[in-house]
C-alpha positions as CSV (number, residue, x, y, z in Angstrom):
1,X,-85.7,-36.9,31.9
2,X,-85.8,-34.3,34.6
3,X,-84.1,-30.9,34.5
4,X,-81.2,-31.9,36.7
5,X,-80.4,-35.0,34.6
6,X,-80.7,-32.9,31.4
7,X,-78.2,-30.3,32.7
8,X,-75.7,-32.9,33.8
9,X,-76.0,-34.8,30.5
10,X,-75.5,-31.7,28.4
11,X,-72.7,-30.2,30.6
12,X,-70.8,-33.6,30.3
13,X,-71.3,-33.6,26.5
14,X,-70.1,-30.1,26.0
15,X,-67.1,-30.5,28.3
16,X,-66.2,-33.8,26.6
17,X,-66.4,-32.2,23.1
18,X,-64.2,-29.4,24.3
19,X,-61.6,-31.8,25.7
20,X,-61.6,-34.0,22.6
21,X,-61.2,-31.0,20.3
22,X,-58.3,-29.7,22.4
23,X,-56.6,-33.1,22.5
24,X,-56.9,-33.7,18.8
25,X,-56.1,-30.2,17.6
26,X,-52.3,-31.0,17.6
27,X,-51.6,-28.0,15.4
28,X,-53.5,-25.7,17.8
29,X,-55.4,-24.0,14.9
30,X,-58.8,-24.1,16.5
31,X,-60.0,-22.0,19.4
32,X,-62.6,-23.6,21.6
33,X,-64.1,-22.5,24.9
34,X,-67.2,-22.9,27.0
35,X,-68.6,-19.6,28.4
36,X,-72.1,-19.4,30.0
37,X,-72.9,-22.9,29.0
38,X,-72.1,-22.2,25.3
39,X,-69.4,-24.1,23.5
40,X,-67.9,-21.9,20.8
41,X,-65.4,-23.3,18.2
42,X,-63.6,-20.9,16.1
43,X,-61.7,-22.1,13.0
44,X,-58.6,-20.4,11.5
45,X,-60.8,-18.6,9.0
46,X,-62.7,-17.1,11.9
47,X,-65.9,-19.1,11.1
48,X,-67.6,-20.3,14.2
49,X,-69.7,-23.2,15.6
50,X,-71.9,-22.4,18.5
51,X,-73.3,-25.2,20.5
52,X,-75.6,-24.6,23.4
53,X,-78.3,-26.2,25.6
54,X,-81.9,-25.4,25.3
55,X,-83.4,-26.1,28.7
56,X,-87.0,-25.6,27.6
57,X,-86.9,-28.1,24.8
58,X,-84.2,-30.3,26.4
59,X,-82.1,-30.1,23.3
60,X,-78.6,-29.2,22.2
61,X,-78.6,-26.6,19.4
62,X,-75.8,-26.4,16.9
63,X,-75.1,-23.5,14.6
64,X,-72.7,-24.5,11.9
65,X,-71.0,-22.0,9.5
66,X,-71.2,-24.7,6.8
67,X,-74.4,-26.7,7.2
68,X,-76.7,-24.4,9.2
69,X,-78.7,-25.0,12.3
70,X,-79.5,-28.3,14.0
71,X,-81.6,-29.3,17.1
72,X,-80.5,-32.5,18.8
73,X,-82.5,-34.7,21.1
74,X,-81.0,-37.2,23.4
75,X,-81.6,-40.8,22.3
76,X,-81.2,-43.0,25.5
77,X,-81.2,-46.2,23.5
78,X,-78.3,-45.2,21.4
79,X,-76.7,-42.9,24.0
80,X,-76.3,-40.1,21.4
81,X,-77.6,-36.7,20.5
82,X,-79.6,-37.0,17.3
83,X,-81.2,-34.5,14.9
84,X,-84.4,-35.2,13.1
85,X,-82.7,-36.7,10.0
86,X,-80.7,-39.1,12.3
87,X,-77.5,-37.0,12.2
88,X,-75.5,-37.6,15.3
89,X,-74.0,-34.5,16.9
90,X,-70.5,-36.0,17.2
91,X,-70.4,-37.5,13.7
92,X,-71.6,-34.2,12.1
93,X,-69.1,-32.1,14.1
94,X,-66.2,-34.6,13.5
95,X,-66.9,-34.6,9.7
96,X,-67.2,-30.8,9.4
97,X,-64.1,-30.0,11.5
98,X,-62.1,-32.6,9.6
99,X,-63.3,-31.3,6.2
100,X,-62.3,-27.7,7.1
101,X,-58.9,-28.2,8.8
102,X,-55.8,-30.2,8.3
103,X,-56.6,-32.4,11.3
104,X,-58.8,-35.5,11.3
105,X,-61.2,-35.2,14.2
106,X,-63.0,-38.2,15.9
107,X,-65.2,-36.8,18.5
């Protein structure tokens, strides 16, 4: 994929994640924002997720306060961002946010 396609794809992914988190956080306990192409999600206990694009490797990188760091590559066949051990970005984030809050997230 070329650089323009990569940037559009990641920007769409980060914005969609932000929108879904805001919609599903009915108790308004999570702070989420995109600044300088970095999605930061802050939980009530002040632990943070940092999700950003890595242009050079054409990946999305996730730093989780619970499970550590992940590098996701885009899988066109499945239309998902996958880490090496086949973890999907949205599934991993949904599970961790649900496990660490009173809200069930489905991103």
